[in-house]
All heavy atoms as a GROMACS GRO file, in nm:
protein
  597
    1GLY      N    1  26.128   4.256   0.263
    1GLY     CA    2  26.236   4.262   0.357
    1GLY      C    3  26.281   4.123   0.396
    1GLY      O    4  26.230   4.021   0.349
    2ILE      N    5  26.375   4.120   0.486
    2ILE     CA    6  26.432   3.995   0.537
    2ILE      C    7  26.397   3.983   0.685
    2ILE      O    8  26.413   4.079   0.762
    2ILE     CB    9  26.585   3.993   0.520
    2ILE    CG1   10  26.625   4.016   0.375
    2ILE    CG2   11  26.644   3.864   0.574
    2ILE    CD1   12  26.584   3.906   0.281
    3LEU      N   13  26.353   3.866   0.724
    3LEU     CA   14  26.324   3.839   0.865
    3LEU      C   15  26.458   3.821   0.937
    3LEU      O   16  26.524   3.719   0.922
    3LEU     CB   17  26.237   3.714   0.879
    3LEU     CG   18  26.198   3.673   1.021
    3LEU    CD1   19  26.124   3.784   1.093
    3LEU    CD2   20  26.114   3.547   1.017
    4THR      N   21  26.499   3.924   1.010
    4THR     CA   22  26.632   3.924   1.070
    4THR      C   23  26.636   3.887   1.218
    4THR      O   24  26.742   3.855   1.271
    4THR     CB   25  26.699   4.062   1.053
    4THR    OG1   26  26.615   4.162   1.112
    4THR    CG2   27  26.724   4.093   0.907
    5LYS      N   28  26.521   3.892   1.285
    5LYS     CA   29  26.520   3.860   1.428
    5LYS      C   30  26.382   3.809   1.469
    5LYS      O   31  26.280   3.863   1.426
    5LYS     CB   32  26.556   3.983   1.510
    5LYS     CG   33  26.561   3.957   1.659
    5LYS     CD   34  26.599   4.083   1.736
    5LYS     CE   35  26.593   4.056   1.886
    5LYS     NZ   36  26.616   4.176   1.964
    6ILE      N   37  26.383   3.706   1.553
    6ILE     CA   38  26.261   3.657   1.618
    6ILE      C   39  26.292   3.648   1.767
    6ILE      O   40  26.386   3.579   1.807
    6ILE     CB   41  26.217   3.519   1.565
    6ILE    CG1   42  26.195   3.522   1.414
    6ILE    CG2   43  26.090   3.472   1.638
    6ILE    CD1   44  26.169   3.384   1.352
    7ASP      N   45  26.217   3.719   1.848
    7ASP     CA   46  26.237   3.718   1.993
    7ASP      C   47  26.166   3.596   2.052
    7ASP      O   48  26.053   3.604   2.098
    7ASP     CB   49  26.185   3.848   2.054
    7ASP     CG   50  26.212   3.860   2.202
    7ASP    OD1   51  26.257   3.762   2.265
    7ASP    OD2   52  26.188   3.970   2.256
    8CYS      N   53  26.235   3.484   2.048
    8CYS     CA   54  26.175   3.357   2.090
    8CYS      C   55  26.142   3.354   2.239
    8CYS      O   56  26.043   3.292   2.278
    8CYS     CB   57  26.268   3.241   2.055
    8CYS     SG   58  26.294   3.223   1.878
    9ALA      N   59  26.223   3.419   2.320
    9ALA     CA   60  26.196   3.421   2.464
    9ALA      C   61  26.062   3.488   2.493
    9ALA      O   62  25.980   3.437   2.570
    9ALA     CB   63  26.310   3.492   2.538
   10THR      N   64  26.038   3.602   2.429
   10THR     CA   65  25.912   3.672   2.450
   10THR      C   66  25.796   3.593   2.390
   10THR      O   67  25.689   3.587   2.450
   10THR     CB   68  25.918   3.814   2.390
   10THR    OG1   69  26.026   3.884   2.452
   10THR    CG2   70  25.788   3.889   2.412
   11LEU      N   71  25.816   3.530   2.275
   11LEU     CA   72  25.711   3.445   2.218
   11LEU      C   73  25.672   3.337   2.318
   11LEU      O   74  25.553   3.310   2.340
   11LEU     CB   75  25.758   3.380   2.088
   11LEU     CG   76  25.764   3.467   1.964
   11LEU    CD1   77  25.820   3.387   1.847
   11LEU    CD2   78  25.629   3.526   1.930
   12GLY      N   79  25.771   3.275   2.380
   12GLY     CA   80  25.743   3.171   2.479
   12GLY      C   81  25.665   3.223   2.598
   12GLY      O   82  25.573   3.158   2.647
   13LEU      N   83  25.701   3.342   2.644
   13LEU     CA   84  25.628   3.402   2.757
   13LEU      C   85  25.484   3.434   2.719
   13LEU      O   86  25.391   3.412   2.798
   13LEU     CB   87  25.700   3.528   2.805
   13LEU     CG   88  25.835   3.506   2.873
   13LEU    CD1   89  25.904   3.641   2.898
   13LEU    CD2   90  25.819   3.429   3.002
   14LEU      N   91  25.463   3.483   2.597
   14LEU     CA   92  25.327   3.515   2.552
   14LEU      C   93  25.242   3.389   2.541
   14LEU      O   94  25.125   3.388   2.583
   14LEU     CB   95  25.332   3.588   2.418
   14LEU     CG   96  25.390   3.730   2.422
   14LEU    CD1   97  25.413   3.781   2.281
   14LEU    CD2   98  25.298   3.822   2.499
   15VAL      N   99  25.300   3.284   2.487
   15VAL     CA  100  25.226   3.158   2.477
   15VAL      C  101  25.196   3.104   2.616
   15VAL      O  102  25.088   3.051   2.641
   15VAL     CB  103  25.305   3.056   2.391
   15VAL    CG1  104  25.242   2.918   2.397
   15VAL    CG2  105  25.314   3.103   2.247
   16GLY      N  106  25.290   3.124   2.708
   16GLY     CA  107  25.266   3.085   2.847
   16GLY      C  108  25.150   3.160   2.909
   16GLY      O  109  25.069   3.104   2.982
   17GLN      N  110  25.139   3.289   2.878
   17GLN     CA  111  25.028   3.370   2.929
   17GLN      C  112  24.894   3.318   2.878
   17GLN      O  113  24.792   3.333   2.945
   17GLN     CB  114  25.043   3.515   2.886
   17GLN     CG  115  25.150   3.591   2.958
   17GLN     CD  116  25.163   3.734   2.907
   17GLN    OE1  117  25.076   3.786   2.836
   17GLN    NE2  118  25.274   3.798   2.940
   18MET      N  119  24.896   3.256   2.761
   18MET     CA  120  24.771   3.202   2.704
   18MET      C  121  24.731   3.071   2.770
   18MET      O  122  24.621   3.024   2.751
   18MET     CB  123  24.785   3.182   2.553
   18MET     CG  124  24.803   3.311   2.478
   18MET     SD  125  24.792   3.298   2.297
   18MET     CE  126  24.884   3.154   2.256
   19GLY      N  127  24.823   3.012   2.848
   19GLY     CA  128  24.788   2.889   2.919
   19GLY      C  129  24.868   2.766   2.878
   19GLY      O  130  24.838   2.656   2.920
   20ALA      N  131  24.972   2.785   2.796
   20ALA     CA  132  25.049   2.671   2.746
   20ALA      C  133  25.154   2.621   2.846
   20ALA      O  134  25.218   2.520   2.822
   20ALA     CB  135  25.117   2.706   2.614
   21THR      N  136  25.171   2.694   2.957
   21THR     CA  137  25.267   2.653   3.059
   21THR      C  138  25.203   2.664   3.196
   21THR      O  139  25.097   2.724   3.212
   21THR     CB  140  25.394   2.742   3.057
   21THR    OG1  141  25.355   2.877   3.086
   21THR    CG2  142  25.463   2.736   2.922
   22ARG      N  143  25.268   2.606   3.293
   22ARG     CA  144  25.222   2.616   3.432
   22ARG      C  145  25.286   2.738   3.497
   22ARG      O  146  25.405   2.760   3.484
   22ARG     CB  147  25.263   2.491   3.510
   22ARG     CG  148  25.187   2.369   3.473
   22ARG     CD  149  25.221   2.256   3.571
   22ARG     NE  150  25.141   2.140   3.538
   22ARG     CZ  151  25.185   2.035   3.470
   22ARG    NH1  152  25.312   2.032   3.427
   22ARG    NH2  153  25.106   1.934   3.443
   23GLN      N  154  25.205   2.814   3.568
   23GLN     CA  155  25.256   2.922   3.652
   23GLN      C  156  25.278   2.870   3.794
   23GLN      O  157  25.368   2.915   3.863
   23GLN     CB  158  25.158   3.040   3.652
   23GLN     CG  159  25.126   3.096   3.514
   23GLN     CD  160  25.248   3.151   3.442
   23GLN    OE1  161  25.332   3.218   3.501
   23GLN    NE2  162  25.259   3.120   3.314
   24THR      N  163  25.193   2.776   3.834
   24THR     CA  164  25.208   2.706   3.963
   24THR      C  165  25.197   2.557   3.936
   24THR      O  166  25.150   2.514   3.830
   24THR     CB  167  25.098   2.748   4.063
   24THR    OG1  168  24.971   2.698   4.019
   24THR    CG2  169  25.091   2.899   4.078
   25ILE      N  170  25.235   2.477   4.032
   25ILE     CA  171  25.235   2.332   4.016
   25ILE      C  172  25.095   2.276   3.990
   25ILE      O  173  25.079   2.172   3.928
   25ILE     CB  174  25.301   2.263   4.137
   25ILE    CG1  175  25.328   2.117   4.108
   25ILE    CG2  176  25.217   2.274   4.261
   25ILE    CD1  177  25.469   2.077   4.111
   26ASN      N  178  24.993   2.347   4.036
   26ASN     CA  179  24.856   2.298   4.022
   26ASN      C  180  24.788   2.342   3.892
   26ASN      O  181  24.677   2.298   3.863
   26ASN     CB  182  24.772   2.343   4.142
   26ASN     CG  183  24.821   2.282   4.271
   26ASN    OD1  184  24.863   2.167   4.274
   26ASN    ND2  185  24.818   2.359   4.378
   27ASP      N  186  24.853   2.428   3.815
   27ASP     CA  187  24.795   2.474   3.689
   27ASP      C  188  24.786   2.360   3.588
   27ASP      O  189  24.871   2.271   3.585
   27ASP     CB  190  24.878   2.587   3.628
   27ASP     CG  191  24.865   2.718   3.703
   27ASP    OD1  192  24.774   2.729   3.788
   27ASP    OD2  193  24.945   2.808   3.676
   28VAL      N  194  24.684   2.365   3.507
   28VAL     CA  195  24.666   2.267   3.399
   28VAL      C  196  24.715   2.330   3.270
   28VAL      O  197  24.680   2.444   3.238
   28VAL     CB  198  24.517   2.227   3.387
   28VAL    CG1  199  24.496   2.132   3.271
   28VAL    CG2  200  24.469   2.165   3.518
   29ILE      N  201  24.796   2.257   3.195
   29ILE     CA  202  24.846   2.306   3.067
   29ILE      C  203  24.735   2.294   2.963
   29ILE      O  204  24.670   2.190   2.951
   29ILE     CB  205  24.969   2.227   3.022
   29ILE    CG1  206  25.083   2.250   3.120
   29ILE    CG2  207  25.010   2.266   2.880
   29ILE    CD1  208  25.206   2.164   3.093
   30ASP      N  209  24.713   2.402   2.889
   30ASP     CA  210  24.615   2.402   2.780
   30ASP      C  211  24.689   2.369   2.650
   30ASP      O  212  24.762   2.452   2.596
   30ASP     CB  213  24.547   2.538   2.770
   30ASP     CG  214  24.434   2.539   2.668
   30ASP    OD1  215  24.425   2.446   2.585
   30ASP    OD2  216  24.355   2.635   2.671
   31TYR      N  217  24.673   2.246   2.604
   31TYR     CA  218  24.744   2.200   2.484
   31TYR      C  219  24.682   2.254   2.354
   31TYR      O  220  24.735   2.228   2.247
   31TYR     CB  221  24.748   2.047   2.481
   31TYR     CG  222  24.833   1.990   2.592
   31TYR    CD1  223  24.776   1.943   2.710
   31TYR    CD2  224  24.971   1.986   2.579
   31TYR    CE1  225  24.854   1.892   2.811
   31TYR    CE2  226  25.051   1.934   2.680
   31TYR     CZ  227  24.992   1.886   2.796
   31TYR     OH  228  25.070   1.837   2.896
   32ASN      N  229  24.575   2.329   2.365
   32ASN     CA  230  24.509   2.385   2.246
   32ASN      C  231  24.559   2.524   2.210
   32ASN      O  232  24.524   2.576   2.105
   32ASN     CB  233  24.358   2.390   2.267
   32ASN     CG  234  24.300   2.251   2.281
   32ASN    OD1  235  24.328   2.164   2.199
   32ASN    ND2  236  24.222   2.229   2.385
   33VAL      N  237  24.639   2.586   2.296
   33VAL     CA  238  24.689   2.720   2.268
   33VAL      C  239  24.833   2.712   2.220
   33VAL      O  240  24.905   2.617   2.250
   33VAL     CB  241  24.678   2.814   2.390
   33VAL    CG1  242  24.534   2.828   2.434
   33VAL    CG2  243  24.767   2.767   2.504
   34GLY      N  244  24.874   2.812   2.143
   34GLY     CA  245  25.012   2.816   2.096
   34GLY      C  246  25.025   2.907   1.976
   34GLY      O  247  24.936   2.987   1.946
   35ILE      N  248  25.136   2.893   1.906
   35ILE     CA  249  25.163   2.974   1.789
   35ILE      C  250  25.231   2.885   1.685
   35ILE      O  251  25.310   2.798   1.719
   35ILE     CB  252  25.252   3.095   1.824
   35ILE    CG1  253  25.275   3.184   1.701
   35ILE    CG2  254  25.382   3.053   1.885
   35ILE    CD1  255  25.347   3.313   1.729
   36LYS      N  256  25.194   2.907   1.561
   36LYS     CA  257  25.260   2.838   1.450
   36LYS      C  258  25.330   2.945   1.368
   36LYS      O  259  25.267   3.042   1.326
   36LYS     CB  260  25.160   2.764   1.363
   36LYS     CG  261  25.226   2.693   1.246
   36LYS     CD  262  25.129   2.613   1.164
   36LYS     CE  263  25.206   2.545   1.051
   36LYS     NZ  264  25.123   2.452   0.978
   37THR      N  265  25.460   2.928   1.348
   37THR     CA  266  25.536   3.024   1.268
   37THR      C  267  25.551   2.970   1.126
   37THR      O  268  25.560   2.849   1.106
   37THR     CB  269  25.674   3.051   1.330
   37THR    OG1  270  25.746   2.928   1.336
   37THR    CG2  271  25.660   3.110   1.469
   38PHE      N  272  25.555   3.060   1.029
   38PHE     CA  273  25.560   3.019   0.889
   38PHE      C  274  25.691   3.052   0.819
   38PHE      O  275  25.710   3.014   0.704
   38PHE     CB  276  25.444   3.083   0.812
   38PHE     CG  277  25.309   3.036   0.859
   38PHE    CD1  278  25.228   3.119   0.935
   38PHE    CD2  279  25.265   2.909   0.829
   38PHE    CE1  280  25.103   3.075   0.979
   38PHE    CE2  281  25.142   2.864   0.872
   38PHE     CZ  282  25.061   2.947   0.948
   39HIS      N  283  25.781   3.123   0.888
   39HIS     CA  284  25.907   3.163   0.824
   39HIS      C  285  26.023   3.146   0.920
   39HIS      O  286  26.010   3.168   1.040
   39HIS     CB  287  25.900   3.310   0.778
   39HIS     CG  288  25.792   3.337   0.681
   39HIS    ND1  289  25.802   3.305   0.548
   39HIS    CD2  290  25.669   3.390   0.698
   39HIS    CE1  291  25.691   3.338   0.486
   39HIS    NE2  292  25.608   3.391   0.575
   40LYS      N  293  26.138   3.110   0.866
   40LYS     CA  294  26.261   3.100   0.944
   40LYS      C  295  26.340   3.230   0.930
   40LYS      O  296  26.312   3.312   0.842
   40LYS     CB  297  26.344   2.982   0.893
   40LYS     CG  298  26.278   2.849   0.916
   40LYS     CD  299  26.366   2.737   0.867
   40LYS     CE  300  26.296   2.604   0.891
   40LYS     NZ  301  26.380   2.491   0.850
   41LEU      N  302  26.440   3.244   1.015
   41LEU     CA  303  26.529   3.359   1.005
   41LEU      C  304  26.589   3.370   0.866
   41LEU      O  305  26.616   3.269   0.801
   41LEU     CB  306  26.642   3.349   1.107
   41LEU     CG  307  26.606   3.387   1.250
   41LEU    CD1  308  26.726   3.364   1.341
   41LEU    CD2  309  26.558   3.529   1.262
   42ASN      N  310  26.611   3.492   0.823
   42ASN     CA  311  26.669   3.526   0.693
   42ASN      C  312  26.577   3.494   0.575
   42ASN      O  313  26.621   3.499   0.460
   42ASN     CB  314  26.806   3.460   0.675
   42ASN     CG  315  26.903   3.506   0.781
   42ASN    OD1  316  26.911   3.625   0.810
   42ASN    ND2  317  26.974   3.414   0.842
   43ALA      N  318  26.452   3.466   0.602
   43ALA     CA  319  26.355   3.442   0.495
   43ALA      C  320  26.313   3.575   0.432
   43ALA      O  321  26.309   3.679   0.499
   43ALA     CB  322  26.231   3.371   0.549
   44GLN      N  323  26.285   3.570   0.304
   44GLN     CA  324  26.232   3.687   0.234
   44GLN      C  325  26.085   3.702   0.272
   44GLN      O  326  26.008   3.608   0.260
   44GLN     CB  327  26.243   3.668   0.082
   44GLN     CG  328  26.188   3.782   0.001
   44GLN     CD  329  26.269   3.910   0.013
   44GLN    OE1  330  26.390   3.906   0.011
   44GLN    NE2  331  26.201   4.021   0.026
   45ILE      N  332  26.048   3.821   0.320
   45ILE     CA  333  25.911   3.849   0.361
   45ILE      C  334  25.855   3.956   0.269
   45ILE      O  335  25.916   4.062   0.252
   45ILE     CB  336  25.905   3.897   0.508
   45ILE    CG1  337  25.974   3.798   0.601
   45ILE    CG2  338  25.761   3.923   0.550
   45ILE    CD1  339  25.912   3.660   0.607
   46ASN      N  340  25.740   3.929   0.211
   46ASN     CA  341  25.673   4.024   0.124
   46ASN      C  342  25.551   4.080   0.195
   46ASN      O  343  25.494   4.017   0.284
   46ASN     CB  344  25.631   3.956  -0.007
   46ASN     CG  345  25.751   3.903  -0.082
   46ASN    OD1  346  25.844   3.976  -0.112
   46ASN    ND2  347  25.750   3.774  -0.112
   47LYS      N  348  25.509   4.199   0.153
   47LYS     CA  349  25.391   4.262   0.210
   47LYS      C  350  25.273   4.165   0.196
   47LYS      O  351  25.249   4.108   0.090
   47LYS     CB  352  25.360   4.393   0.138
   47LYS     CG  353  25.249   4.471   0.203
   47LYS     CD  354  25.232   4.608   0.140
   47LYS     CE  355  25.124   4.683   0.215
   47LYS     NZ  356  25.113   4.820   0.168
   48GLY      N  357  25.202   4.145   0.307
   48GLY     CA  358  25.087   4.056   0.308
   48GLY      C  359  25.118   3.913   0.349
   48GLY      O  360  25.028   3.833   0.371
   49ASP      N  361  25.248   3.877   0.361
   49ASP     CA  362  25.284   3.742   0.405
   49ASP      C  363  25.239   3.721   0.549
   49ASP      O  364  25.248   3.811   0.633
   49ASP     CB  365  25.435   3.720   0.399
   49ASP     CG  366  25.486   3.697   0.258
   49ASP    OD1  367  25.403   3.686   0.166
   49ASP    OD2  368  25.609   3.689   0.241
   50VAL      N  369  25.191   3.604   0.578
   50VAL     CA  370  25.152   3.567   0.713
   50VAL      C  371  25.277   3.519   0.786
   50VAL      O  372  25.345   3.427   0.740
   50VAL     CB  373  25.044   3.457   0.712
   50VAL    CG1  374  25.010   3.413   0.854
   50VAL    CG2  375  24.919   3.506   0.639
   51LEU      N  376  25.308   3.581   0.899
   51LEU     CA  377  25.426   3.543   0.975
   51LEU      C  378  25.397   3.429   1.072
   51LEU      O  379  25.481   3.344   1.096
   51LEU     CB  380  25.480   3.663   1.054
   51LEU     CG  381  25.530   3.781   0.973
   51LEU    CD1  382  25.571   3.895   1.064
   51LEU    CD2  383  25.646   3.739   0.884
   52PHE      N  384  25.276   3.430   1.129
   52PHE     CA  385  25.241   3.331   1.231
   52PHE      C  386  25.090   3.321   1.244
   52PHE      O  387  25.016   3.405   1.193
   52PHE     CB  388  25.301   3.370   1.367
   52PHE     CG  389  25.258   3.506   1.414
   52PHE    CD1  390  25.140   3.524   1.483
   52PHE    CD2  391  25.336   3.617   1.387
   52PHE    CE1  392  25.100   3.650   1.525
   52PHE    CE2  393  25.298   3.744   1.429
   52PHE     CZ  394  25.180   3.760   1.498
   53LYS      N  395  25.046   3.216   1.311
   53LYS     CA  396  24.905   3.199   1.345
   53LYS      C  397  24.896   3.174   1.495
   53LYS      O  398  24.970   3.091   1.549
   53LYS     CB  399  24.843   3.081   1.270
   53LYS     CG  400  24.696   3.063   1.301
   53LYS     CD  401  24.632   2.957   1.216
   53LYS     CE  402  24.483   2.947   1.250
   53LYS     NZ  403  24.415   2.850   1.167
   54ILE      N  404  24.808   3.247   1.562
   54ILE     CA  405  24.788   3.234   1.705
   54ILE      C  406  24.673   3.137   1.730
   54ILE      O  407  24.565   3.153   1.673
   54ILE     CB  408  24.755   3.370   1.770
   54ILE    CG1  409  24.868   3.469   1.748
   54ILE    CG2  410  24.727   3.352   1.920
   54ILE    CD1  411  24.835   3.610   1.791
   55TYR      N  412  24.697   3.039   1.815
   55TYR     CA  413  24.592   2.949   1.860
   55TYR      C  414  24.562   2.986   2.005
   55TYR      O  415  24.638   2.953   2.096
   55TYR     CB  416  24.636   2.803   1.850
   55TYR     CG  417  24.659   2.758   1.709
   55TYR    CD1  418  24.784   2.767   1.650
   55TYR    CD2  419  24.554   2.710   1.632
   55TYR    CE1  420  24.805   2.728   1.518
   55TYR    CE2  421  24.573   2.670   1.500
   55TYR     CZ  422  24.699   2.680   1.445
   55TYR     OH  423  24.719   2.641   1.314
   56ALA      N  424  24.453   3.058   2.026
   56ALA     CA  425  24.418   3.110   2.158
   56ALA      C  426  24.288   3.046   2.207
   56ALA      O  427  24.214   2.985   2.130
   56ALA     CB  428  24.403   3.262   2.153
   57LYS      N  429  24.260   3.066   2.336
   57LYS     CA  430  24.135   3.015   2.395
   57LYS      C  431  24.015   3.084   2.332
   57LYS      O  432  23.913   3.021   2.308
   57LYS     CB  433  24.134   3.040   2.546
   57LYS     CG  434  24.236   2.961   2.622
   57LYS     CD  435  24.233   2.996   2.770
   57LYS     CE  436  24.348   2.930   2.841
   57LYS     NZ  437  24.352   2.963   2.983
   58THR      N  438  24.029   3.215   2.308
   58THR     CA  439  23.920   3.292   2.250
   58THR      C  440  23.977   3.388   2.145
   58THR      O  441  24.097   3.420   2.146
   58THR     CB  442  23.847   3.376   2.357
   58THR    OG1  443  23.939   3.473   2.410
   58THR    CG2  444  23.791   3.289   2.469
   59LYS      N  445  23.890   3.437   2.059
   59LYS     CA  446  23.930   3.537   1.961
   59LYS      C  447  23.977   3.664   2.030
   59LYS      O  448  24.073   3.728   1.987
   59LYS     CB  449  23.813   3.567   1.867
   59LYS     CG  450  23.847   3.664   1.756
   59LYS     CD  451  23.731   3.683   1.661
   59LYS     CE  452  23.770   3.776   1.547
   59LYS     NZ  453  23.663   3.792   1.450
   60GLU      N  454  23.912   3.700   2.140
   60GLU     CA  455  23.948   3.819   2.214
   60GLU      C  456  24.090   3.808   2.269
   60GLU      O  457  24.167   3.905   2.266
   60GLU     CB  458  23.848   3.844   2.329
   60GLU     CG  459  23.711   3.886   2.283
   60GLU     CD  460  23.625   3.770   2.231
   60GLU    OE1  461  23.652   3.653   2.267
   60GLU    OE2  462  23.533   3.797   2.152
   61GLN      N  463  24.126   3.690   2.319
   61GLN     CA  464  24.260   3.669   2.371
   61GLN      C  465  24.363   3.686   2.258
   61GLN      O  466  24.466   3.750   2.277
   61GLN     CB  467  24.273   3.530   2.433
   61GLN     CG  468  24.409   3.506   2.496
   61GLN     CD  469  24.425   3.364   2.547
   61GLN    OE1  470  24.394   3.268   2.479
   61GLN    NE2  471  24.475   3.352   2.669
   62ALA      N  472  24.335   3.630   2.142
   62ALA     CA  473  24.426   3.642   2.028
   62ALA      C  474  24.442   3.788   1.986
   62ALA      O  475  24.554   3.835   1.963
   62ALA     CB  476  24.375   3.558   1.910
   63LEU      N  477  24.332   3.861   1.979
   63LEU     CA  478  24.338   4.002   1.940
   63LEU      C  479  24.412   4.086   2.043
   63LEU      O  480  24.485   4.179   2.008
   63LEU     CB  481  24.197   4.057   1.917
   63LEU     CG  482  24.124   4.000   1.795
   63LEU    CD1  483  23.979   4.047   1.793
   63LEU    CD2  484  24.195   4.038   1.667
   64GLN      N  485  24.395   4.052   2.170
   64GLN     CA  486  24.461   4.125   2.277
   64GLN      C  487  24.613   4.110   2.270
   64GLN      O  488  24.687   4.204   2.299
   64GLN     CB  489  24.408   4.075   2.412
   64GLN     CG  490  24.462   4.148   2.531
   64GLN     CD  491  24.406   4.093   2.661
   64GLN    OE1  492  24.380   3.973   2.673
   64GLN    NE2  493  24.386   4.179   2.757
   65LEU      N  494  24.661   3.993   2.230
   65LEU     CA  495  24.804   3.965   2.228
   65LEU      C  496  24.870   3.983   2.091
   65LEU      O  497  24.993   3.980   2.081
   65LEU     CB  498  24.829   3.822   2.279
   65LEU     CG  499  24.795   3.797   2.426
   65LEU    CD1  500  24.809   3.649   2.458
   65LEU    CD2  501  24.883   3.881   2.517
   66LYS      N  502  24.792   4.004   1.987
   66LYS     CA  503  24.844   4.008   1.850
   66LYS      C  504  24.959   4.106   1.834
   66LYS      O  505  25.064   4.071   1.779
   66LYS     CB  506  24.732   4.042   1.751
   66LYS     CG  507  24.779   4.044   1.606
   66LYS     CD  508  24.668   4.085   1.514
   66LYS     CE  509  24.669   4.235   1.506
   66LYS     NZ  510  24.590   4.292   1.400
   67ASP      N  511  24.944   4.229   1.881
   67ASP     CA  512  25.048   4.330   1.864
   67ASP      C  513  25.177   4.290   1.937
   67ASP      O  514  25.286   4.321   1.892
   67ASP     CB  515  25.001   4.467   1.909
   67ASP     CG  516  24.896   4.526   1.816
   67ASP    OD1  517  24.890   4.484   1.698
   67ASP    OD2  518  24.820   4.614   1.861
   68LYS      N  519  25.162   4.223   2.050
   68LYS     CA  520  25.281   4.178   2.124
   68LYS      C  521  25.354   4.068   2.046
   68LYS      O  522  25.477   4.064   2.046
   68LYS     CB  523  25.242   4.128   2.263
   68LYS     CG  524  25.194   4.240   2.353
   68LYS     CD  525  25.155   4.189   2.489
   68LYS     CE  526  25.107   4.304   2.577
   68LYS     NZ  527  25.070   4.261   2.711
   69PHE      N  528  25.279   3.980   1.980
   69PHE     CA  529  25.341   3.878   1.896
   69PHE      C  530  25.412   3.944   1.777
   69PHE      O  531  25.524   3.908   1.744
   69PHE     CB  532  25.238   3.776   1.847
   69PHE     CG  533  25.206   3.669   1.946
   69PHE    CD1  534  25.087   3.671   2.017
   69PHE    CD2  535  25.294   3.564   1.968
   69PHE    CE1  536  25.056   3.570   2.108
   69PHE    CE2  537  25.265   3.463   2.058
   69PHE     CZ  538  25.146   3.466   2.129
   70VAL      N  539  25.346   4.038   1.713
   70VAL     CA  540  25.405   4.108   1.598
   70VAL      C  541  25.536   4.175   1.638
   70VAL      O  542  25.635   4.172   1.562
   70VAL     CB  543  25.306   4.211   1.539
   70VAL    CG1  544  25.375   4.302   1.438
   70VAL    CG2  545  25.188   4.140   1.476
   71ALA      N  546  25.540   4.232   1.757
   71ALA     CA  547  25.660   4.303   1.804
   71ALA      C  548  25.780   4.209   1.821
   71ALA      O  549  25.894   4.255   1.830
   71ALA     CB  550  25.630   4.376   1.934
   72CYS      N  551  25.757   4.080   1.824
   72CYS     CA  552  25.866   3.983   1.839
   72CYS      C  553  25.942   3.960   1.709
   72CYS      O  554  26.046   3.894   1.707
   72CYS     CB  555  25.811   3.850   1.889
   72CYS     SG  556  25.750   3.858   2.058
   73TYR      N  557  25.891   4.012   1.598
   73TYR     CA  558  25.952   3.991   1.466
   73TYR      C  559  26.015   4.120   1.417
   73TYR      O  560  25.955   4.226   1.424
   73TYR     CB  561  25.846   3.947   1.366
   73TYR     CG  562  25.797   3.805   1.390
   73TYR    CD1  563  25.702   3.777   1.486
   73TYR    CD2  564  25.848   3.701   1.314
   73TYR    CE1  565  25.658   3.648   1.509
   73TYR    CE2  566  25.805   3.571   1.337
   73TYR     CZ  567  25.711   3.545   1.434
   73TYR     OH  568  25.669   3.417   1.455
   74THR      N  569  26.139   4.109   1.366
   74THR     CA  570  26.207   4.223   1.306
   74THR      C  571  26.232   4.192   1.160
   74THR      O  572  26.294   4.090   1.126
   74THR     CB  573  26.342   4.250   1.375
   74THR    OG1  574  26.317   4.274   1.514
   74THR    CG2  575  26.411   4.371   1.313
   75ILE      N  576  26.180   4.278   1.073
   75ILE     CA  577  26.199   4.264   0.929
   75ILE      C  578  26.279   4.384   0.881
   75ILE      O  579  26.239   4.498   0.901
   75ILE     CB  580  26.065   4.253   0.856
   75ILE    CG1  581  25.988   4.132   0.907
   75ILE    CG2  582  26.086   4.246   0.705
   75ILE    CD1  583  25.845   4.122   0.860
   76SER      N  584  26.394   4.356   0.820
   76SER     CA  585  26.483   4.462   0.770
   76SER      C  586  26.486   4.460   0.619
   76SER      O  587  26.461   4.357   0.557
   76SER     CB  588  26.623   4.442   0.825
   76SER     OG  589  26.620   4.442   0.966
   77ASN      N  590  26.522   4.572   0.560
   77ASN     CA  591  26.532   4.582   0.414
   77ASN      C  592  26.662   4.525   0.363
   77ASN      O  593  26.760   4.516   0.412
   77ASN     CB  594  26.518   4.726   0.368
   77ASN     CG  595  26.376   4.775   0.393
   77ASN    OD1  596  26.283   4.698   0.389
   77ASN    ND2  597  26.363   4.903   0.422
   0.00000   0.00000   0.00000
């Protein structure tokens, strides 16, 4: 299929939930968390292609948010 949409706003919020942004002025930013994307819009996506990699504080955190990250991508035929 073709990668037709990436919900960047939601991706940003999810990364923020992992600690990459401040919720209050006293919060410390965790520079070790984030997401790396591997495809741009309109890219050809094949079954088994990796769309992104989550850099989380823990494996549990990554697994907890994985489906929400996946939902940010729309692949059309």
